[in-house]
C-alpha positions in Angstrom: 0.0 0.0 0.0 1.5 3.2 -1.2 1.0 6.2 1.2 3.0 8.7 -0.7 1.2 11.7 -2.1 0.6 12.0 -5.8 2.9 14.5 -7.6 -0.1 16.8 -8.2 -0.8 16.9 -4.5 2.7 18.2 -3.7 2.1 21.4 -5.6 2.3 24.7 -3.6 -0.9 26.4 -2.6 -1.1 30.0 -3.9 -1.3 32.8 -1.3 -4.8 33.8 -2.5 -6.1 30.3 -2.2 -4.6 30.0 1.3 -6.3 33.3 2.3 -9.6 32.1 0.9 -9.3 28.9 2.9 -8.6 30.8 6.1 -11.5 33.1 5.5 -13.9 30.1 4.9 -12.6 28.3 7.9 -13.1 31.4 10.1 -16.7 31.8 8.9 -17.3 28.1 9.4 -16.1 28.3 13.0 -18.2 31.4 13.6 -21.2 29.6 12.1 -20.8 26.6 14.4 -20.4 28.9 17.4 -23.6 30.8 16.5 -25.4 27.5 15.9 -24.4 26.4 19.4 -25.6 29.7 20.9 -29.0 29.2 19.2 -29.2 25.7 20.6 -28.4 26.9 24.1 -31.0 29.7 23.9 -33.6 27.3 22.6 -32.9 24.9 25.4 -33.2 27.8 27.9 -36.5 28.9 26.5 -38.0 25.5 26.1 -40.7 24.3 28.4 -39.9 21.2 30.6 -43.1 19.3 30.2 -45.8 19.0 27.6 -48.6 19.8 30.1 -46.8 23.1 30.9 -46.7 23.9 27.2 -50.5 23.5 27.0 -50.9 26.2 29.7 -49.7 29.5 28.3 -50.5 31.5 31.5 -47.9 31.5 34.2 -45.7 28.8 32.6 -42.5 30.7 33.1 -43.2 30.9 36.8 -43.4 27.1 37.2 -40.0 26.3 35.7 -37.1 26.4 38.1 -34.5 29.0 37.0 -31.5 26.8 37.9 -32.8 24.1 35.6 -33.2 26.6 32.8 -29.6 27.9 33.4 -28.2 24.3 33.3 -30.1 23.7 30.1 -28.4 26.8 28.6 -24.9 26.1 29.9 -24.6 22.4 28.9 -25.0 22.8 25.2 -23.2 26.1 25.1 -20.2 24.6 26.9 -20.2 21.5 24.6 -20.0 23.7 21.5 -17.4 25.9 23.1 -15.2 22.9 23.9 -15.6 21.8 20.3 -14.8 25.2 18.8 -12.0 25.7 21.2 -10.4 22.4 20.3 -10.8 23.1 16.6 -9.1 26.5 17.0 -6.2 24.9 19.0 -5.8 22.2 16.4 -5.6 24.8 13.6 -3.1 26.9 15.6 -0.9 23.8 16.3 -1.0 22.8 12.6 0.0 26.2 11.5 2.9 26.6 13.9 
């Protein structure tokens, strides 16, 4: 099994292509972070039980705030760990 790169794969990448790749990667990272924030906000605003969802009056008073904060922090921290690891991997590769 040959693991050497093909001669066409060894070609240098032009500076404009490298700049384009970096820009696309940055926007992709920002998109994933925004997606995680939207998930976290949605989890925070979501009702806990279906019977609470049926009652529109006073629903927010019946949901414990610590539970809502945990529902916000857990997905946000998971996405933050992923994005942070991604950024660290890119920095390590570039250095």
